[in-house]
N, C-alpha and C positions, 0 to 999 in steps of 0.2 A: 669440539665437533667429533661426531661419531666416525669411526673408521669405516671406509667404503668396503662392502662385502658383495662379492659376486656369487651368485647361485646359478648353477648350470643344470639344465635338464637335456638329456640325450634321448632321442625318440627314433623308433622305426616300426611302422605298421603296428601301432598300439592304441588304436582309436577308442577302445573300450576302457583303457587305463589312464590315458594321458590327462584328462580334464581335471580329475581330483588332484593330480599332482600340480598342475598349473594353478589351480585355485588355492592350494595350500601355500605355495610361494607368494602369490599375489596378495594373499590376506595378511602377510607378516607385517607387524607394526614398526619394524625397525626403520629408521628414517634415511639410511643411506645405502640402499640396495641397488645392485645392477643384476638384471636377469638375462641370462643368455640360453637360447634353446638351439640345439643343433639336431636337425632331423636328417635321417639317412636316405632322403628321397622316398619317402613313404607313398604308397599307392592305395591305401585302404580308407582314406578320408582323414587320417591323422593331421596332415598338414592343414587342411581346410578347417579343422576344429581349432588348431593352434591359431590360425589367423583370426579367429573371433576375438582373441585377446591381443592382437598385434600391437595396438597402441600402448599396451602396458608392458610389452617385452622390449628390452633395449636393443638386443641383437637377435635375429632369427636367420639361421642358415639351413637350407635344404639342399643336399647334394649327396651323391653316393660316397661311402667310406668303406674301409677295409675292416671295421669292427668297432666295438664300442670304445676301446681305448684310443683308436685313431680319432674318433669323433670327440672324445674327451680332451685330447691334446689340441684339436682345433679350437675348442672352447677356451682352454687355458691361454693360448696364443692371443685370443681376442679379448680376454678379461682385463678390465682396468682396475679392479678392486685390489686392496691390499691383501684381502682374504678370499679364499674360494672354497665352495663346497658343492657337492653334486647330489641332486635329488632326481633320480631318473623315473621314467614312466612306471606307474603302479605303486610307487612310494609316496608318502606324504608326511608333513611335519605334524607333531603332536597337538600343537595349537598356534595361535597367531603371534605368541610372545617368545617362541623358541629362539630366534636370532638375538632379539634384545637381551634375553637372559644369558645366553652364551657369552655375549660380548660386553655385558655390563661391567663398567669399571676398567676396561682395557683402553690403553692409549698407544699412539704410535711410537712413544718413547720406550715402551717395555720391551722385554726380550722374548716375548712369546712367539712361538712358531707353529704351534699345534694347539687347537682347542676342540675338546670332544666331550660327547655324552653318551647316553645309553639308547638302545634300540629295542622295539618290540617287533618280533617276527610275525608276519601274517601267513598262517598255513593254508594249504589248499582247502581245508575244511571251513575256513573262515575263522577259526580260533586264533587267538594271540598268545605268544609266549614272550615273556620278558627276557631280554638278553642284557644282562648287566655288563657294561663295558669294564675292562680292566681298570682298576683305580691306580693311582700314581704308585702306591706302595708295592704293587704287584706287577708293574709295567715291564721291568726288565725280565722277569720270569716268563711273562706271557709272550712278548715279541719274539723271543728265541724259538717259540713253538708255533705261534699263529698270530694272525692280525688282531690287535688288542681292541678294535672297534670296527664297525661297519663303515664303508666309505660314505654312506649317507649320514653318518653322525658325527663326522669330523670336518673341520675347517683348517686348511693350511695357509700359512703366510706365504704368498707367492711373489713377494718383492724380488726374489731371485728365482726366475722362471725355470731355470735348469734344475732346481731342486725337486720340482713337482711334475715334470713331464713324464708320462707313462712309457715304460720300455716295451715296444711293440714285439719284442721277442717272446713276451708272456701273453698269451691269448686269454687266460682266465684270471691269473693272480697277480697282475701288474700293480693292482692297488696295494698288495702286501709288500711289493718291492718298494713302492714310494714310502710306505710307513717305516720300512727298515732304513731306507736312505736318511730320512729326517732323524731317526733315532741315532744313527751312527754320526751324523754330522753335528747335531745340536744337543743331545743328551737331555736328561729328564727335567733340567731347570727350564727348558723351553716349552714344557707341556703344561696345559691347564685342563683338569678334568672338572666338569660340571655335572653333578649327580642329578640330572633330570632326564626324562624320556625326550629325545630329540626328534625321533621319527618312527614311523611304521614302515617296515620293509617287506616287500613281496617276496617271501622266501621259497618260491617255487617257480618252475618254468624258466628260470634263469640259467645261464651257462654253469655257474658254480654249484647249482643244485641238481643237475642232471646225473643220474647214476653212471652214464657212459663217460662222463668227464672227470670222475674221481681219481682215476690213475694219472691222468695228465696234470691234475691240480697238485697231487702228491709230488710229482716230478718237478713241477714249476716251483713249488715250495722248497724243495730240496736245493735247487739251483740258486734260488734267491738267498737262502741262508749261506750258501757257499760263497757266493759273489760279495755278500755284504759282511762276511767274516763273522757270522753269528756262531752259536755253540756247535762244536764239532760233533758233540754227542747227538744233538738233535738232527744234524745232517745224516749221521750214521743211522738213526732210528728211521728216517724217511727212506734211506736206501734199502734198509731191511724190509720195511713195509711194501716197498715196490717189488721186491723179490718175491714176497710172500703172497701178495694179493693180485 
């Protein structure tokens, strides 16, 4: 029997973006999916649009939250799948076989904790840039510098919920902290890289893409590396960059 996979979409006032995301998830041919949508009490018609698909969404919550990671933690606490991934409004899977391809051949007996693939960035111009996720042989080098995958292209084993809950001290880079925590706890043998394009990611207008947030991102990355005991050299580089920029 296929392992149960939970997919989560977090929304807030995104009526022009959310339908493509919903349809992307609902079109997946994987036989054992749970779909959770957590809305932050939208007022622009987003919730009404989501309700068009209510019978195909397993859990729908709409209430105020304190930010995207708070909403994502709500979803994780509600999730009943063995695995969980996030595809938020404006992003979409590359095709209907993405989840089936990622989980092909996996069983509940294996030791996998992280399954991930590649992402294509959608630019404001409408152009796409292929972002190749760090492969297994470069993973240790990459994660000490930055997150090796986008959060839309990774699925975490969430049988231990404390592994994957987002630290709300980080407003922008909490997903990098989760990546570091899995790496430190489980090591490379718990990872599976699948060399496919998993998703298209809207790489503009988000918190991490805004120029005014770049200094905060660098500071959060520095603190995450420090708290997860990653490369001291990389922590020092971040500190110098903060002073210079």
